[in-house]
Structure formats: C-alpha cells, structure tokens
C-alpha positions as CSV (number, residue, x, y, z in Angstrom):
1,X,95.2,118.8,87.5
2,X,93.6,118.1,90.9
3,X,91.1,115.7,89.3
4,X,94.0,113.6,87.8
5,X,95.6,113.3,91.3
6,X,92.2,112.2,92.7
7,X,91.9,109.5,90.0
8,X,95.4,108.3,90.7
9,X,94.7,108.0,94.4
10,X,91.6,105.9,93.7
11,X,93.5,103.6,91.3
12,X,96.1,102.7,94.0
13,X,93.4,101.2,96.3
14,X,92.4,98.3,94.0
15,X,96.1,97.9,92.9
16,X,97.2,97.4,96.5
17,X,94.4,95.0,97.2
18,X,95.3,93.0,94.0
19,X,98.9,92.8,95.0
20,X,98.1,91.7,98.6
21,X,95.7,89.0,97.2
22,X,98.2,87.7,94.7
23,X,100.8,87.5,97.5
24,X,98.3,85.7,99.7
25,X,97.4,83.2,96.9
26,X,101.1,82.7,96.3
27,X,101.7,81.9,99.9
28,X,98.8,79.4,99.9
29,X,100.2,77.7,96.7
30,X,103.8,77.5,98.1
31,X,102.7,76.3,101.6
32,X,99.4,74.4,101.2
33,X,97.6,73.5,104.4
34,X,99.9,75.8,106.6
35,X,97.0,78.2,107.4
36,X,93.8,77.1,109.1
37,X,90.5,78.1,107.5
38,X,90.0,80.6,110.3
39,X,93.3,82.3,109.6
40,X,92.6,82.4,105.9
41,X,89.3,84.1,106.5
42,X,90.9,86.6,108.9
43,X,93.7,87.3,106.4
44,X,91.2,88.0,103.6
45,X,89.2,90.3,105.9
46,X,92.3,92.2,106.8
47,X,93.2,92.6,103.1
48,X,89.7,93.8,102.4
49,X,89.7,96.4,105.2
50,X,93.2,97.7,104.4
51,X,92.4,97.9,100.7
52,X,88.9,99.3,101.1
53,X,90.0,102.1,103.5
54,X,93.0,103.0,101.4
55,X,95.2,102.6,104.4
56,X,98.4,101.8,102.4
57,X,97.8,104.8,100.1
58,X,97.1,107.2,103.0
59,X,100.1,106.0,104.9
60,X,102.3,106.5,101.8
61,X,100.8,109.9,101.1
62,X,101.3,111.2,104.7
63,X,104.6,109.3,105.3
64,X,106.5,112.6,106.0
65,X,104.0,113.8,108.5
66,X,103.9,110.4,110.2
67,X,107.7,110.3,110.4
68,X,107.8,113.8,111.9
69,X,105.2,112.8,114.5
70,X,107.2,109.8,115.7
71,X,110.5,111.9,115.7
72,X,108.8,114.6,117.9
73,X,107.4,111.9,120.2
74,X,110.7,110.3,120.8
75,X,112.6,113.5,121.1
76,X,110.1,114.7,123.8
77,X,110.6,111.4,125.7
78,X,114.4,111.7,125.6
79,X,114.2,115.3,127.0
80,X,112.0,114.2,129.8
81,X,114.4,111.4,130.9
C-alpha cells in the first residue's frame, strides 16, 4: 500500500506542472504581448522549480501542520502583546 501512495505522489508533480503550463499558455493566448520575454522566461523557470521540487504536493500533504504552525505563531504573538 505504501508503494501505491508513493506512486500517487510522484504523479502529482507532472500533473501540477502541466496545469501551470496550460494556464500560462492560456494567459499568453488571451493577452498576447502583455509579458516581456524576460518575465516569460522567469515564469517558466518558476513553474519548473515549483513542479520539479513538488512544492505544491508537499504543501498540500502537510497543510494541517503548516496551518497549526501559523496558528501557534500568531497565538504566541497575541499573548506577548
């Protein structure tokens, strides 16, 4: 069962990259010439890094822990005030 979950995690990376690239291409088709070539390159690099590292998948997988971290951080700040 653990092997299946590992395969599922590895599938989400290319899927998220594909979705981001399709959205980016759609933006370029809807608004041609609105982004300079430098911004287009930067956007493609960001999509590659986010997709390659699995940042979206990791954020989603650890969303509860991330939420708890920020809740604790803000509660500590309010108590100190």
